[in-house]
N, C-alpha and C positions, 0 to 999 in steps of 0.2 A: 678561645678566649674564655677564661674561667669567670664564673659569676658566683656571688654568695647567695645564701638562702633568701634574703630579702629581695635581691634583684630577680631571682628565679620566680618568686611568688608574684612580684610585680608584673613580670612578663607574662606569666600564666594568666593573671587576671585580665590583662589586655586582650589576650587571645580569646578568653571566654566572653568578655564583654563585647567583642567585635563579632562573635559567632563565626569565627574563621576556622578553617581546617579542612581536612580531606585527605584522601590517599593519593599518592603520587607514584606512578609506575616507573621503575628504573630497570633498564635491561642490564645484561652482564657486561663485564669488562674482560676482554681476552679469554672468554669462555668461563669466567668465574662469576659467582654471584657477588654483586656489589651492593652493600646495604646503604651506602651514602656516596654521593658523587665525588666526594673528596677523599674517600678511603682507598688510596692506592699505595700498596706496600712497595717501598723502594727496593729495587734489586741491588745486587752487589755493585753493579756498574751505574747505579743511579747518580744523577748530577745533584750536587748539594751546594749551598751557598749560605752565607750569613745574611745577605740582603740582595735578592735578585732585583736587577734594574735593567732598563732598556734605553738605548739611544736610537732615535729615528733620524737617519741621515737623509734629509730631503733632496740632496743632490742626486741620489740614486733613483728617485721617483720622477722620471721624465716623461713617461708615456702612460696612456690609459692602461696598457697591458701591465705595467709595473704595479699599479694599484690592484687591478683585477686578479692577477696571479696570486698576490698575497691574501686578498680577501677570500678567494675561492678555496685556498688551501685550508683556511680556518673553517669555513662553512662546511666543507666536505668531511673533515675529520670529526667535527663536533656536532654533526647532525643538525645544522642550523637550517630552518625551513625557508623556502622562497615563497612567501604567501602572496606576493604580487601587488601589495599596496603599502604606502608609507605608514598608514595608521596602525597596521598590525605587524609592521616590519620587526624582525628579530635581527640584531646586529651585535657582533662581538668586536669586530674591527672593521672600520669603514673610513671613507674619505670625507673631508669637509673643507670649507673654504677658510681663509685666514680670519675673517670677521667672526665666524662662529667658533673657531678653534682658540683664538687668542682674544677673547672679548674684552679683556682688561687693557689691551694695548691700544693706546690712543696716539697715533702718529699721522697727522693730517697730510704730511708730505710724502707718505708712501705712494709709490706708483700704482696705478690701477692694475697693471699686470701682476704685481706682487700681491695685491689685495685679493686677486682672483685665483691665486695659486691654491691647488688642493693640498691638504695635509692628511697624513695617515693618523687616525685617532683610535683610541681604545680605552679600556679601564686603566687608570693611572696607578693602581696598587699603592695608594697613599700610605705614608708612614703614620699619619693620623687620619684614618679613614672614618668619615662621619657616617657612612653606611653601616659600619659595624655597630656603632653606638645606637643607631636607629632600629636595628633589627630586634624584634621582641623574642625571637625563638633561637637565636644563635645560628640561623641558617647561613648568615654571612659572618665570616670570622677572619681574623688575620693570623696567618701561620708564623712560626718563629723565623722563617726565612724571608718574611716581608710580603709574601703573596697574599692578597685578599681573596680568599677562596669561598666556595659555596657548597652547602649540602642541599641539593635541589629538593630532596624528599622532605626536608624540614621547613621549606618555604610555605607559608600560609597565604601568600598572595596579598598581604596588607599594603604592599608597595611603599612602606615607610622609607626603605632604603633608596628607592627611586627619588623620593622627595628630598632626601638628605644629600644625594650625590650632586655636586655642582657641575659635573662634566657630562651629564646625560648618557652615562656609560652603561645603563641597564635597560633591558627590554622586558616587557611583560607579555606572557602568552594569553592573549584575549580569547584565543581559540586553540583547539588541539593542534599542535604543530606537526605531529607525525605524518598526517596525510600529505603534507606539503614538502616532505623530504624526498628529493629525487631518488637517492639510493642510500639506505640506512647503513651506517657504519656500525657493525655489531660490537666493536671494541670500545664504544663510548655510550654512556647513558642517554636515552631520549628523555625529553621532558613532557609534561602534560599541561593542559589548560590551567591557568591560575598560578603559574610558577614564574618567578623572575629569574633571569639569567644574564650572564656577562662573561667577558674574557677571564680566564683563570691562569694565564701564562702557561697553559698546557702542563699542569701539574702531573697528569698521567704520563706524559712523554718524559718529563724530567725524572720521574720515578724509574723509567726504563733506560735512562742514560741518553735520551734523545732531546735535542734542542726543540723549542716551540716550532710548530708548523709554519707560522708566519715568518720566523727567522730563516728557516731553511729555504723558503720560497722567495725571499726578498732579494737574493743575490747581493748581500752586503748592505742593504738599505736599513735593516734592523739589526742592531748589535746588542747581544744579550749576555749578561754576566753578573759577577758578584761585585757590587759597589763597594763592599768593605775590603776587597782584595786590591792592594795597590798595584799589583801586576796584571789585573784583568783589563781587557780592552775597553770596557765601558768606563772604568775608573780613569784610565789614561786619557780617554777622549774628554771626559768631563773636567779633568784636571788641566788639560792643555788647550782645549778649544772653547769657543764661546757657545754655550748651549742655553736654551730657555725651557721653562716649564709652564704648563697651563695654570692660570689663575694662582700664581705663587703667593699672591697677597692674602689668600684665604688661610694659609698656614697648614694645609693638608699635607704638604711635602710629597708631591707626586714622585713616583719612581720611574717615570718616563720622561726622558730629556729629548729635546729637539735640537739637532745640529743643522742650522739653516744656512750656514755659510759654506758648507761642504768642506773639501780639503782632505788630504790623506790622513788616515788614522791608524795605519798599520803599525 
């Protein structure tokens, strides 16, 4: 996201005024030095799109294992720590109930069973992301393909993005997360204390021509593709099935759609 000189000076003054800053350690990626968490050079087989989007088919999430398998795939690849308490919890993709997932939906006649259904939630990679506008350093930015990405080493820990996000999709490292990683994946950067993090739609895997880890682990529960391509599976589902998005009334235009009625989408 480009900024002019006035915007840069304004952001710099905020950082200075808050007295924020620090050094953040980033490990290598596939044996190479990575200066920023978002700097992944796409290979010739890299996956590209004009607008990456995801459909969550809740009919495919029937058991606890369906959720756990997907969450663990993300945690393992992205060095997400298991700190052991909800206060310090770091989460990129997780499950939540209907009431907290679709807080704006008011239907007093919904059955209690439906209200208690768990939903798979993550960063919505909004078309109009308020977190990007709130970030004073450009650590959070929107890529041309619609992914809301992060440079972890540019994060100063102000947490403005967390306050701006209406979906609670960001986590803050109140403590050094690395001692709580069961087995560090050397192919992805680790983070440090004082850094915000979230789902990035696996930009590092897309650059290597691989679908996001959660998509591969979901067994068809998560469908990922180019929303601008009329022939993509996500576009066909959204065009022919009834889908909903979280807090659509806010105008952020989430890129994650929920197919709650199920049905064939092949």
